[in-house]
Every structure is written in C-alpha cells, then in structure tokens.
MARFITOR-715542 format. One record per residue (C-alpha): x, y, z; residue in one letter. Coordinates in Angstrom, 2 decimals, padded with zeros to 5 digits. Example, Ala and Ser with C-alpha at 12.3 -4.5 7.8 and 13.67 -1.06 7.14 Angstrom:
<pts>
{x = 012.30 | y = -004.50 | z = 007.80 | rest = A}
{x = 013.67 | y = -001.06 | z = 007.14 | rest = S}
</pts>
This chain:
<pts>
{x = -024.87 | y = 002.88 | z = 018.93 | rest = M}
{x = -024.78 | y = -000.70 | z = 018.39 | rest = Q}
{x = -022.66 | y = -003.02 | z = 015.80 | rest = T}
{x = -020.96 | y = -006.00 | z = 015.01 | rest = D}
{x = -017.36 | y = -004.50 | z = 013.95 | rest = V}
{x = -016.20 | y = -001.30 | z = 014.33 | rest = A}
{x = -013.80 | y = -000.37 | z = 012.07 | rest = I}
{x = -011.46 | y = 002.33 | z = 012.90 | rest = I}
{x = -010.05 | y = 004.40 | z = 009.36 | rest = G}
{x = -011.92 | y = 005.16 | z = 006.61 | rest = G}
{x = -009.09 | y = 004.38 | z = 003.86 | rest = G}
{x = -009.50 | y = 001.38 | z = 001.40 | rest = P}
{x = -008.44 | y = -000.89 | z = 004.15 | rest = A}
{x = -011.39 | y = -000.16 | z = 006.40 | rest = G}
{x = -013.82 | y = 000.20 | z = 003.30 | rest = L}
{x = -012.88 | y = -003.08 | z = 001.97 | rest = L}
{x = -013.16 | y = -004.82 | z = 005.26 | rest = L}
{x = -016.72 | y = -003.21 | z = 005.88 | rest = S}
{x = -018.08 | y = -003.85 | z = 002.21 | rest = Q}
{x = -016.85 | y = -007.88 | z = 002.41 | rest = L}
{x = -018.43 | y = -008.04 | z = 006.00 | rest = L}
{x = -021.53 | y = -006.41 | z = 004.96 | rest = M}
{x = -022.12 | y = -008.71 | z = 001.57 | rest = K}
{x = -021.75 | y = -011.52 | z = 004.63 | rest = A}
{x = -024.39 | y = -010.14 | z = 006.87 | rest = G}
{x = -022.39 | y = -008.61 | z = 009.51 | rest = I}
{x = -023.11 | y = -005.20 | z = 010.72 | rest = R}
{x = -020.36 | y = -002.51 | z = 010.15 | rest = T}
{x = -019.72 | y = 001.08 | z = 011.58 | rest = V}
{x = -016.67 | y = 002.65 | z = 009.99 | rest = V}
{x = -015.20 | y = 005.86 | z = 011.85 | rest = L}
{x = -013.00 | y = 008.29 | z = 009.83 | rest = E}
{x = -011.34 | y = 011.28 | z = 011.47 | rest = R}
{x = -010.66 | y = 013.11 | z = 007.61 | rest = K}
{x = -013.51 | y = 014.20 | z = 005.69 | rest = P}
{x = -014.76 | y = 012.41 | z = 002.46 | rest = R}
{x = -013.08 | y = 014.77 | z = 000.04 | rest = D}
{x = -009.69 | y = 014.70 | z = 001.67 | rest = Y}
{x = -009.82 | y = 010.97 | z = 001.86 | rest = V}
{x = -010.28 | y = 010.90 | z = -002.06 | rest = L}
{x = -007.45 | y = 013.55 | z = -002.65 | rest = S}
{x = -004.76 | y = 011.36 | z = -001.23 | rest = R}
{x = -002.43 | y = 010.17 | z = -004.28 | rest = I}
{x = -000.71 | y = 006.50 | z = -003.10 | rest = R}
{x = -000.22 | y = 003.76 | z = -004.81 | rest = A}
{x = -001.21 | y = 002.23 | z = -008.40 | rest = G}
{x = 000.00 | y = -001.14 | z = -008.59 | rest = V}
{x = -002.29 | y = -003.73 | z = -007.53 | rest = L}
{x = -001.71 | y = -007.62 | z = -007.23 | rest = E}
{x = -003.45 | y = -010.17 | z = -008.72 | rest = W}
{x = -004.40 | y = -011.41 | z = -005.29 | rest = G}
{x = -005.94 | y = -007.92 | z = -004.80 | rest = S}
{x = -007.72 | y = -007.48 | z = -007.85 | rest = V}
{x = -009.57 | y = -010.83 | z = -007.22 | rest = E}
{x = -010.37 | y = -009.61 | z = -003.68 | rest = L}
{x = -011.80 | y = -006.76 | z = -005.23 | rest = L}
{x = -014.19 | y = -008.67 | z = -007.88 | rest = E}
{x = -015.08 | y = -010.67 | z = -004.50 | rest = E}
{x = -016.37 | y = -007.07 | z = -002.65 | rest = A}
{x = -018.45 | y = -006.50 | z = -006.16 | rest = G}
{x = -016.15 | y = -003.74 | z = -006.99 | rest = V}
{x = -014.18 | y = -004.80 | z = -009.83 | rest = G}
{x = -016.08 | y = -003.23 | z = -012.72 | rest = D}
{x = -014.49 | y = 000.27 | z = -013.20 | rest = R}
{x = -011.02 | y = -001.35 | z = -012.24 | rest = M}
{x = -011.38 | y = -003.39 | z = -015.04 | rest = H}
{x = -012.67 | y = -001.00 | z = -017.11 | rest = K}
{x = -010.52 | y = 001.79 | z = -016.82 | rest = E}
{x = -007.21 | y = 000.14 | z = -015.22 | rest = G}
{x = -004.34 | y = -001.23 | z = -016.88 | rest = Q}
{x = -003.40 | y = -005.01 | z = -016.70 | rest = P}
{x = 000.35 | y = -004.94 | z = -016.73 | rest = H}
{x = 002.30 | y = -008.25 | z = -018.01 | rest = H}
{x = 005.86 | y = -007.20 | z = -016.86 | rest = G}
{x = 008.06 | y = -004.27 | z = -015.55 | rest = C}
{x = 011.92 | y = -003.29 | z = -016.43 | rest = Y}
{x = 014.81 | y = -002.59 | z = -014.07 | rest = L}
{x = 017.04 | y = -000.70 | z = -015.20 | rest = T}
{x = 021.04 | y = 000.29 | z = -014.86 | rest = S}
{x = 022.49 | y = 003.55 | z = -016.53 | rest = D}
{x = 021.20 | y = 002.40 | z = -020.41 | rest = D}
{x = 020.68 | y = -001.60 | z = -020.01 | rest = R}
{x = 016.67 | y = -002.23 | z = -019.84 | rest = M}
{x = 016.06 | y = -005.39 | z = -017.76 | rest = I}
{x = 012.69 | y = -006.80 | z = -018.76 | rest = R}
{x = 010.72 | y = -008.83 | z = -016.01 | rest = I}
{x = 008.39 | y = -011.00 | z = -017.77 | rest = D}
{x = 005.90 | y = -011.67 | z = -015.27 | rest = F}
{x = 003.08 | y = -014.19 | z = -017.12 | rest = L}
{x = 006.51 | y = -016.22 | z = -018.15 | rest = E}
{x = 008.30 | y = -016.12 | z = -014.52 | rest = G}
{x = 004.74 | y = -016.78 | z = -012.63 | rest = C}
{x = 002.00 | y = -017.24 | z = -014.67 | rest = G}
{x = 000.26 | y = -013.83 | z = -013.09 | rest = K}
{x = 000.45 | y = -010.29 | z = -013.60 | rest = Q}
{x = -000.63 | y = -007.16 | z = -011.93 | rest = V}
{x = -003.43 | y = -004.19 | z = -012.26 | rest = M}
{x = -002.27 | y = -000.66 | z = -013.01 | rest = V}
{x = -005.47 | y = 001.15 | z = -011.02 | rest = Y}
{x = -005.07 | y = 003.90 | z = -008.82 | rest = G}
{x = -005.69 | y = 003.83 | z = -004.65 | rest = Q}
{x = -007.49 | y = 006.74 | z = -005.20 | rest = T}
{x = -009.94 | y = 005.05 | z = -007.83 | rest = E}
{x = -010.17 | y = 002.39 | z = -005.52 | rest = V}
{x = -011.53 | y = 004.17 | z = -002.57 | rest = T}
{x = -013.56 | y = 006.07 | z = -004.95 | rest = R}
{x = -015.56 | y = 002.76 | z = -005.84 | rest = D}
{x = -015.65 | y = 001.14 | z = -002.59 | rest = L}
{x = -017.85 | y = 004.76 | z = -001.26 | rest = Y}
{x = -019.92 | y = 004.31 | z = -003.63 | rest = E}
{x = -020.54 | y = 000.38 | z = -002.96 | rest = A}
{x = -021.00 | y = 000.81 | z = 000.75 | rest = Q}
{x = -023.38 | y = 003.57 | z = 000.03 | rest = E}
{x = -025.70 | y = 001.10 | z = -002.44 | rest = A}
{x = -025.52 | y = -000.95 | z = 000.74 | rest = L}
{x = -026.43 | y = 001.13 | z = 003.35 | rest = G}
{x = -023.31 | y = 001.30 | z = 005.34 | rest = A}
{x = -022.43 | y = 003.78 | z = 008.15 | rest = T}
{x = -019.70 | y = 005.39 | z = 007.54 | rest = I}
{x = -018.91 | y = 008.65 | z = 010.02 | rest = L}
{x = -016.45 | y = 010.89 | z = 008.88 | rest = H}
{x = -014.71 | y = 014.03 | z = 010.40 | rest = E}
{x = -014.75 | y = 012.20 | z = 013.90 | rest = V}
{x = -012.30 | y = 013.27 | z = 016.70 | rest = D}
{x = -011.24 | y = 011.87 | z = 020.14 | rest = D}
{x = -011.44 | y = 008.33 | z = 019.11 | rest = V}
{x = -010.96 | y = 006.25 | z = 022.15 | rest = A}
{x = -010.92 | y = 002.45 | z = 022.36 | rest = L}
{x = -012.14 | y = 000.65 | z = 025.07 | rest = H}
{x = -011.88 | y = -003.27 | z = 027.13 | rest = D}
{x = -010.71 | y = -004.59 | z = 024.27 | rest = L}
{x = -009.50 | y = -007.52 | z = 026.32 | rest = Q}
{x = -013.58 | y = -008.43 | z = 027.31 | rest = S}
{x = -015.99 | y = -010.14 | z = 025.25 | rest = E}
{x = -017.65 | y = -006.52 | z = 025.02 | rest = A}
{x = -015.54 | y = -003.56 | z = 023.88 | rest = P}
{x = -016.57 | y = 000.07 | z = 022.79 | rest = F}
{x = -015.68 | y = 002.66 | z = 021.32 | rest = V}
{x = -015.80 | y = 006.37 | z = 022.00 | rest = T}
{x = -015.67 | y = 009.31 | z = 020.12 | rest = F}
{x = -016.85 | y = 013.27 | z = 019.60 | rest = T}
{x = -018.79 | y = 014.06 | z = 016.33 | rest = R}
{x = -020.25 | y = 017.29 | z = 015.71 | rest = E}
{x = -019.17 | y = 018.53 | z = 019.41 | rest = G}
{x = -021.23 | y = 015.73 | z = 020.87 | rest = A}
{x = -019.73 | y = 012.67 | z = 022.73 | rest = Q}
{x = -020.88 | y = 009.12 | z = 021.63 | rest = H}
{x = -020.23 | y = 005.41 | z = 022.27 | rest = R}
{x = -020.24 | y = 002.48 | z = 020.28 | rest = L}
{x = -020.50 | y = -000.95 | z = 020.89 | rest = D}
{x = -019.61 | y = -003.78 | z = 019.48 | rest = C}
{x = -018.06 | y = -007.00 | z = 019.61 | rest = A}
{x = -014.92 | y = -006.37 | z = 017.62 | rest = Y}
{x = -012.62 | y = -003.43 | z = 016.40 | rest = V}
{x = -010.60 | y = -003.14 | z = 013.63 | rest = A}
{x = -007.93 | y = -000.52 | z = 013.35 | rest = G}
{x = -007.45 | y = 000.48 | z = 010.46 | rest = C}
{x = -006.34 | y = 004.31 | z = 011.02 | rest = D}
{x = -003.27 | y = 004.22 | z = 009.27 | rest = G}
{x = 000.65 | y = 004.37 | z = 011.31 | rest = F}
{x = -000.62 | y = 007.78 | z = 013.25 | rest = H}
{x = -003.94 | y = 006.42 | z = 014.41 | rest = G}
{x = -005.27 | y = 005.41 | z = 017.91 | rest = I}
{x = -005.51 | y = 001.22 | z = 017.27 | rest = S}
{x = -001.80 | y = 000.21 | z = 017.56 | rest = R}
{x = -001.17 | y = 002.51 | z = 020.87 | rest = P}
{x = -004.24 | y = 001.29 | z = 022.17 | rest = S}
{x = -002.15 | y = -002.42 | z = 022.70 | rest = I}
{x = -000.22 | y = -001.79 | z = 025.76 | rest = P}
{x = 003.24 | y = -000.79 | z = 025.30 | rest = A}
{x = 005.05 | y = -004.31 | z = 027.12 | rest = E}
{x = 002.81 | y = -006.11 | z = 024.88 | rest = V}
{x = 004.29 | y = -004.34 | z = 021.36 | rest = R}
{x = 007.19 | y = -005.29 | z = 019.45 | rest = Q}
{x = 008.20 | y = -002.51 | z = 016.90 | rest = E}
{x = 010.47 | y = -003.55 | z = 014.06 | rest = F}
{x = 012.24 | y = -000.45 | z = 012.22 | rest = E}
{x = 014.29 | y = 000.66 | z = 009.44 | rest = K}
{x = 014.08 | y = 003.89 | z = 008.33 | rest = V}
{x = 016.22 | y = 004.74 | z = 004.66 | rest = Y}
{x = 018.49 | y = 007.77 | z = 004.70 | rest = P}
{x = 016.41 | y = 008.85 | z = 001.57 | rest = F}
{x = 012.73 | y = 009.95 | z = 000.51 | rest = G}
{x = 011.51 | y = 009.73 | z = -002.94 | rest = W}
{x = 010.25 | y = 012.99 | z = -005.03 | rest = L}
{x = 007.17 | y = 012.51 | z = -006.54 | rest = G}
{x = 004.90 | y = 014.36 | z = -009.30 | rest = I}
{x = 001.77 | y = 013.39 | z = -011.40 | rest = L}
{x = 001.45 | y = 015.04 | z = -014.41 | rest = S}
{x = -001.01 | y = 015.10 | z = -016.86 | rest = R}
{x = 001.17 | y = 013.78 | z = -019.59 | rest = T}
{x = 001.45 | y = 010.40 | z = -021.37 | rest = P}
{x = 003.57 | y = 007.32 | z = -019.43 | rest = P}
{x = 007.39 | y = 007.40 | z = -021.06 | rest = V}
{x = 006.94 | y = 003.71 | z = -021.42 | rest = H}
{x = 003.83 | y = 001.46 | z = -021.12 | rest = E}
{x = 005.39 | y = -000.93 | z = -018.70 | rest = E}
{x = 006.81 | y = 000.64 | z = -015.08 | rest = L}
{x = 010.31 | y = 001.62 | z = -015.05 | rest = I}
{x = 012.45 | y = 000.81 | z = -011.75 | rest = Y}
{x = 016.12 | y = 002.71 | z = -012.44 | rest = A}
{x = 019.15 | y = 002.30 | z = -010.72 | rest = N}
{x = 021.89 | y = 004.68 | z = -011.51 | rest = H}
{x = 024.81 | y = 006.30 | z = -009.66 | rest = T}
{x = 022.88 | y = 009.66 | z = -009.47 | rest = R}
{x = 020.48 | y = 008.03 | z = -007.32 | rest = G}
{x = 016.96 | y = 005.99 | z = -007.77 | rest = F}
{x = 014.10 | y = 006.90 | z = -010.34 | rest = A}
{x = 010.78 | y = 005.24 | z = -010.81 | rest = L}
{x = 008.67 | y = 005.89 | z = -014.10 | rest = A}
{x = 004.94 | y = 005.10 | z = -013.47 | rest = S}
{x = 001.62 | y = 005.75 | z = -014.50 | rest = M}
{x = -002.35 | y = 006.10 | z = -013.58 | rest = R}
{x = -003.65 | y = 006.13 | z = -017.04 | rest = N}
{x = -002.79 | y = 006.76 | z = -020.34 | rest = P}
{x = -002.98 | y = 010.48 | z = -019.98 | rest = M}
{x = -001.49 | y = 010.61 | z = -015.87 | rest = L}
{x = 001.84 | y = 009.41 | z = -015.34 | rest = S}
{x = 003.60 | y = 009.16 | z = -011.86 | rest = R}
{x = 007.38 | y = 009.77 | z = -011.92 | rest = Y}
{x = 009.73 | y = 009.69 | z = -008.99 | rest = Y}
{x = 013.48 | y = 010.14 | z = -008.02 | rest = I}
{x = 015.71 | y = 009.62 | z = -005.03 | rest = Q}
{x = 016.13 | y = 012.41 | z = -002.99 | rest = V}
{x = 018.13 | y = 013.51 | z = 000.61 | rest = P}
{x = 016.28 | y = 013.53 | z = 003.66 | rest = L}
{x = 016.89 | y = 017.48 | z = 004.14 | rest = N}
{x = 015.57 | y = 018.41 | z = 000.62 | rest = D}
{x = 012.30 | y = 020.40 | z = 000.23 | rest = R}
{x = 009.18 | y = 020.42 | z = -002.29 | rest = V}
{x = 010.11 | y = 023.78 | z = -003.01 | rest = E}
{x = 014.14 | y = 023.30 | z = -003.77 | rest = D}
{x = 012.72 | y = 021.23 | z = -006.63 | rest = W}
{x = 010.81 | y = 023.63 | z = -009.97 | rest = S}
{x = 009.19 | y = 021.10 | z = -012.61 | rest = D}
{x = 012.29 | y = 021.73 | z = -014.53 | rest = D}
{x = 014.77 | y = 020.77 | z = -012.37 | rest = A}
{x = 012.64 | y = 017.66 | z = -011.71 | rest = F}
{x = 012.35 | y = 016.63 | z = -015.12 | rest = W}
{x = 016.25 | y = 017.07 | z = -015.96 | rest = E}
{x = 017.30 | y = 015.05 | z = -013.44 | rest = E}
{x = 014.35 | y = 012.21 | z = -014.29 | rest = L}
{x = 015.87 | y = 012.28 | z = -017.50 | rest = R}
{x = 019.75 | y = 012.13 | z = -016.42 | rest = R}
{x = 018.64 | y = 008.68 | z = -014.45 | rest = R}
{x = 016.50 | y = 007.23 | z = -017.08 | rest = L}
{x = 018.10 | y = 004.93 | z = -019.93 | rest = P}
{x = 018.80 | y = 007.13 | z = -023.13 | rest = T}
{x = 016.13 | y = 005.32 | z = -025.53 | rest = E}
{x = 013.56 | y = 005.96 | z = -022.85 | rest = V}
{x = 014.34 | y = 009.59 | z = -021.33 | rest = A}
{x = 014.18 | y = 010.85 | z = -025.32 | rest = E}
{x = 010.80 | y = 010.51 | z = -025.65 | rest = T}
{x = 010.17 | y = 011.73 | z = -022.26 | rest = L}
{x = 006.98 | y = 014.25 | z = -022.47 | rest = V}
{x = 006.76 | y = 016.81 | z = -019.72 | rest = T}
{x = 004.32 | y = 019.27 | z = -018.36 | rest = G}
{x = 003.56 | y = 021.40 | z = -015.18 | rest = P}
{x = 002.96 | y = 019.23 | z = -012.59 | rest = S}
{x = -000.32 | y = 019.04 | z = -010.75 | rest = I}
{x = 000.85 | y = 017.51 | z = -007.42 | rest = E}
{x = 004.40 | y = 017.24 | z = -005.87 | rest = K}
{x = 005.87 | y = 015.63 | z = -002.68 | rest = S}
{x = 008.46 | y = 014.23 | z = -001.24 | rest = I}
{x = 007.85 | y = 010.94 | z = 001.15 | rest = A}
{x = 010.45 | y = 009.57 | z = 003.72 | rest = P}
{x = 011.24 | y = 005.79 | z = 003.25 | rest = L}
{x = 011.36 | y = 002.92 | z = 006.16 | rest = R}
{x = 010.26 | y = -000.47 | z = 006.83 | rest = S}
{x = 008.17 | y = -000.84 | z = 009.98 | rest = F}
{x = 006.14 | y = -004.04 | z = 011.89 | rest = V}
{x = 004.08 | y = -004.01 | z = 014.82 | rest = C}
{x = 003.50 | y = -007.48 | z = 016.38 | rest = E}
{x = 001.23 | y = -008.79 | z = 017.58 | rest = P}
{x = -001.47 | y = -007.74 | z = 014.93 | rest = M}
{x = -004.03 | y = -008.56 | z = 017.40 | rest = Q}
{x = -004.75 | y = -007.56 | z = 021.25 | rest = W}
{x = -008.17 | y = -008.77 | z = 022.93 | rest = G}
{x = -010.92 | y = -008.13 | z = 020.56 | rest = R}
{x = -008.70 | y = -005.48 | z = 018.55 | rest = L}
{x = -007.03 | y = -006.76 | z = 015.54 | rest = F}
{x = -004.87 | y = -004.06 | z = 013.54 | rest = L}
{x = -004.85 | y = -003.57 | z = 009.23 | rest = C}
{x = -002.69 | y = -002.15 | z = 007.31 | rest = G}
{x = -000.65 | y = 000.84 | z = 007.92 | rest = D}
{x = -001.66 | y = 000.48 | z = 011.79 | rest = A}
{x = 000.73 | y = -002.49 | z = 011.65 | rest = A}
{x = 003.02 | y = -001.95 | z = 009.41 | rest = H}
{x = 004.80 | y = 000.26 | z = 006.66 | rest = I}
{x = 006.95 | y = -000.60 | z = 003.70 | rest = V}
{x = 009.09 | y = 001.26 | z = 001.01 | rest = P}
{x = 007.03 | y = 001.69 | z = -002.07 | rest = P}
{x = 009.76 | y = 000.09 | z = -004.15 | rest = T}
{x = 008.15 | y = -002.99 | z = -003.78 | rest = G}
{x = 004.45 | y = -001.82 | z = -004.68 | rest = A}
{x = 003.20 | y = -003.67 | z = -002.01 | rest = K}
{x = 001.53 | y = -001.04 | z = 000.61 | rest = G}
{x = -002.14 | y = -001.39 | z = -000.46 | rest = L}
{x = -001.35 | y = -005.05 | z = -001.34 | rest = N}
{x = -000.27 | y = -005.37 | z = 002.38 | rest = L}
{x = -003.55 | y = -003.80 | z = 003.63 | rest = A}
{x = -005.50 | y = -006.08 | z = 001.30 | rest = V}
{x = -004.22 | y = -008.92 | z = 002.10 | rest = S}
{x = -004.71 | y = -007.85 | z = 005.76 | rest = D}
{x = -008.39 | y = -007.68 | z = 005.08 | rest = V}
{x = -008.73 | y = -010.71 | z = 003.39 | rest = F}
{x = -007.20 | y = -012.84 | z = 006.71 | rest = Y}
{x = -010.00 | y = -010.80 | z = 008.56 | rest = L}
{x = -012.64 | y = -010.50 | z = 007.04 | rest = S}
{x = -012.41 | y = -014.69 | z = 006.15 | rest = R}
{x = -011.84 | y = -014.89 | z = 009.83 | rest = A}
{x = -014.53 | y = -012.94 | z = 010.80 | rest = L}
{x = -016.90 | y = -014.43 | z = 008.62 | rest = K}
{x = -015.68 | y = -017.64 | z = 010.39 | rest = A}
{x = -017.07 | y = -016.69 | z = 013.45 | rest = Q}
{x = -020.53 | y = -015.42 | z = 012.41 | rest = Y}
{x = -021.39 | y = -018.10 | z = 009.80 | rest = N}
{x = -020.48 | y = -021.05 | z = 012.01 | rest = G}
{x = -019.46 | y = -020.05 | z = 015.51 | rest = G}
{x = -015.70 | y = -021.02 | z = 014.54 | rest = D}
{x = -013.10 | y = -018.81 | z = 016.09 | rest = G}
{x = -010.24 | y = -020.47 | z = 014.83 | rest = T}
{x = -009.05 | y = -017.95 | z = 011.96 | rest = L}
{x = -009.53 | y = -014.98 | z = 014.58 | rest = L}
{x = -007.26 | y = -016.47 | z = 017.18 | rest = T}
{x = -004.65 | y = -016.85 | z = 014.38 | rest = S}
{x = -005.38 | y = -013.79 | z = 012.74 | rest = Y}
{x = -002.32 | y = -012.06 | z = 013.13 | rest = G}
{x = -000.05 | y = -014.80 | z = 012.90 | rest = A}
{x = -001.29 | y = -015.30 | z = 009.42 | rest = D}
{x = -001.56 | y = -012.43 | z = 008.61 | rest = A}
{x = 002.65 | y = -011.69 | z = 009.71 | rest = L}
{x = 003.90 | y = -014.59 | z = 007.88 | rest = Q}
{x = 002.60 | y = -012.79 | z = 004.90 | rest = R}
{x = 003.72 | y = -009.54 | z = 006.21 | rest = V}
{x = 007.43 | y = -010.49 | z = 006.77 | rest = W}
{x = 007.91 | y = -011.96 | z = 003.45 | rest = K}
{x = 006.66 | y = -008.47 | z = 001.89 | rest = A}
{x = 009.08 | y = -006.62 | z = 003.82 | rest = M}
{x = 011.80 | y = -008.62 | z = 002.57 | rest = R}
{x = 011.27 | y = -007.86 | z = -001.05 | rest = F}
{x = 010.82 | y = -004.67 | z = -000.55 | rest = S}
{x = 013.82 | y = -004.17 | z = 001.31 | rest = W}
{x = 015.82 | y = -006.25 | z = -001.34 | rest = S}
{x = 014.17 | y = -004.33 | z = -004.03 | rest = M}
{x = 015.14 | y = -000.76 | z = -002.19 | rest = T}
{x = 018.56 | y = -001.88 | z = -001.35 | rest = T}
{x = 019.03 | y = -003.07 | z = -005.08 | rest = M}
{x = 018.10 | y = 000.17 | z = -006.70 | rest = L}
{x = 019.06 | y = 003.11 | z = -004.24 | rest = H}
{x = 022.39 | y = 005.16 | z = -004.31 | rest = D}
{x = 023.17 | y = 005.16 | z = -000.42 | rest = F}
{x = 024.94 | y = 007.57 | z = 001.16 | rest = P}
{x = 028.58 | y = 006.43 | z = 001.94 | rest = G}
{x = 028.36 | y = 003.31 | z = -000.68 | rest = Q}
{x = 031.61 | y = 001.76 | z = -001.20 | rest = S}
{x = 032.82 | y = 000.82 | z = -004.31 | rest = A}
{x = 032.16 | y = -003.25 | z = -002.72 | rest = F}
{x = 028.55 | y = -002.24 | z = -002.65 | rest = D}
{x = 027.81 | y = -000.88 | z = -005.72 | rest = R}
{x = 029.58 | y = -003.72 | z = -007.72 | rest = R}
{x = 027.31 | y = -006.40 | z = -005.47 | rest = V}
{x = 024.53 | y = -004.29 | z = -007.04 | rest = Q}
{x = 025.55 | y = -004.73 | z = -010.29 | rest = R}
{x = 025.98 | y = -008.50 | z = -009.50 | rest = V}
{x = 022.01 | y = -008.66 | z = -008.33 | rest = E}
{x = 020.96 | y = -006.90 | z = -011.72 | rest = L}
{x = 023.24 | y = -008.88 | z = -013.44 | rest = D}
{x = 021.74 | y = -011.93 | z = -012.20 | rest = T}
{x = 018.49 | y = -011.05 | z = -013.23 | rest = L}
{x = 019.49 | y = -010.25 | z = -016.65 | rest = A}
{x = 020.92 | y = -013.64 | z = -017.19 | rest = N}
{x = 018.51 | y = -015.80 | z = -014.81 | rest = S}
{x = 015.46 | y = -017.00 | z = -015.47 | rest = A}
{x = 014.85 | y = -018.17 | z = -012.29 | rest = A}
{x = 015.50 | y = -015.46 | z = -010.84 | rest = A}
{x = 013.30 | y = -013.28 | z = -012.79 | rest = R}
{x = 010.91 | y = -015.70 | z = -011.79 | rest = G}
{x = 011.58 | y = -015.13 | z = -008.01 | rest = I}
{x = 011.32 | y = -011.14 | z = -008.31 | rest = L}
{x = 008.11 | y = -011.80 | z = -011.01 | rest = A}
{x = 006.38 | y = -013.97 | z = -008.01 | rest = E}
{x = 006.61 | y = -011.44 | z = -005.35 | rest = N}
{x = 005.98 | y = -008.82 | z = -007.37 | rest = Y}
{x = 002.51 | y = -009.82 | z = -008.72 | rest = T}
{x = 001.76 | y = -011.16 | z = -004.95 | rest = G}
{x = 002.53 | y = -014.17 | z = -003.00 | rest = L}
{x = -000.71 | y = -016.39 | z = -002.51 | rest = P}
{x = -002.99 | y = -016.08 | z = 000.65 | rest = Y}
</pts>
C-alpha cells in the first residue's frame, strides 16, 4: 500500500486531519487499533472552542453540529452559594459550542465515507520505520496478515498509550508531567441539565461540574480520591454528594435518574517535546494531556490538526516546507498556554489533600477577583473560548 500521509489513530484528531487533507487532494490512510463501534462508544469532551467549530465547518462537518449543538455565551464559577458568571461575549466577543466528541467523531466518519477514505480498523503490531528518511513506512498486522504502508509523512494521532510518541528516541524526547492527587467521578444521565450553562463549583467538600450534552442528556462530575472505585459509588450516593457541592438555588432544581455511564478519570498535565521528529508529527493526546477542568483536551487536538494540515497543504500545493519545519514549535506555543489555563482552573477550583488555610484563602481571593474585575473575567473568557491559532 502507498499513500501521502499515514495517520496512526482513528479518533477525532486522525479523522479530522484525514478529512482536511483529502479535501485538499492529499492522499491518506488511517490505521485504528479498535473497531469503529468502540471508537464511537467512548464518552469524552463536549465543549468546543469557536476555533474548533470553524475548523469543523471548513472540513465540511458542521451541519449537524449547528442543528443539534448548543452555543453557550457563558459559564458559572461558584463558591458555596455564590455564583460568578463569566460572560464570554462581553469578555472577548466569542462563544463556545456544546457538542459531544462522540458526535464529532460520528460526523467525521460519515464525511470520510463520502470521500471514499481508507480507514482500517482492528490493526495490530503497528511499527514506524525510517522516520528520518524521505521514505518512511509503517508495518502492521490486520486479519492475520502482515502489511506495509509506504508514505511521505506519518501523523501520530494515536493517544497517550499509542506507538507514535515512543517512536521518537528516548534521548530526544523531553517529557513534562504533573499528576494531580484526585480524580473525577463522572456520570451520564438521561435527565435535563440542572442549568442552561456549565457550572464549575468550588466547595470545601471538593470540586463539582454540572455539564450537558443536549437538552435531555446531562454530564456531571465530582472530585474523588484516587483510590476510590466506581463500585464505591451508587447513583444515589453520587446525586447526594453533587447536591452538597452545588449552590443551593441550583441543587434544589436538580433532576436525578439512573446513570447510563459511570467512570473515574485521573487528572494529569503532560507535554512531550518535540512534537515532530523527522517525518513523524504528533497530534493530540499522543503529545499532550490536560486536566479536563479547562475543556481543552479535544480543542488542543483540533488546533494541532490545524497547524499540521496547514503545513502539509503548503508543502503539497506550493512546495513550501517552512510550516512543516516549524509545526512543533507553532503547536507547542498554544499547547503550553492551554496547559497554564487548565492548571490555573484546576488549582483554583479543587480541594487538594493537605491544603492549608492560606491555600484556601488564595482560592477565595482568586474567585473574588473574578467576581469584581471585568478584566479578570475577560482573560478567563478569552482562554476558555480559545486563543487564536
């Protein structure tokens, strides 16, 4: 087999990259370890920066998003019973779109099928070869047979546990990591959201988030210790704890119901440098992980795809390789800004083990500053809705 760009990983980053490149006449092959149904069953992020919305529109997958997605003009940060509204339009003139990652992935699959894309699922033993040559190739096993895929470039969109990042020699890689001492217990329920906008709650019992996917599908989270298990939490126990952490006026309107999905996710910040090595380019979780507090995970993957698709189109359509050479540096500038924002949101809103009275007062002052300063709310709004590419 032969193609222009071999894309390792068939999640939203890999599919979006393939979609943008194919629309520009650049051939791609996508290799995905899991079956398509498994990819579509993963419950992930639901807040899209407006830059992500515009890139999905450019890719030709914006119609259903605009019909079923929910534009949001603000969110709330709360401390006990105090609610602080961050008005995105007032703060920076932008908004976000609430539209689940599963739906984005489904739209991309359908668009890729319409273009006749080659997406190979259930591939194993993927290995990347000759990445610093002008003729890299990928080997893999599928349906019991070994295959070779020759290409000009390799895009590693295969997540934190994929093969792409380890294909960069250890002596070349520099990895930065911060592991947070708690996790998020999240549930999905077929209930109306408790509020029309997202609520990020700071409470002495721990953080909580009230989110949604659509008018009858809600997503809620509470901060839990790392050693907690899903089995430790009944639905009733979850709802009771969530009520405690939300402001009273909100908690009294909470509609509960059986969970249709329940999981615990640890929180970490992680960045790998460089994001390119030879003809290999990392995108998304293969290169970086953010805590979900700032709603940046999927959006950072989309911004990586923006930089890489722009660079590859410049190379193929005009023979200009300048943007390919600077891809990693360009992407990392935005990555580190999102890292800072996600870290700041996490430290401001969570209860840390061993947290001192001083630390708690600083959190309160940070929230006071947001309540009393339009400039502070504007900075948060600008970062939350997405810094420019």
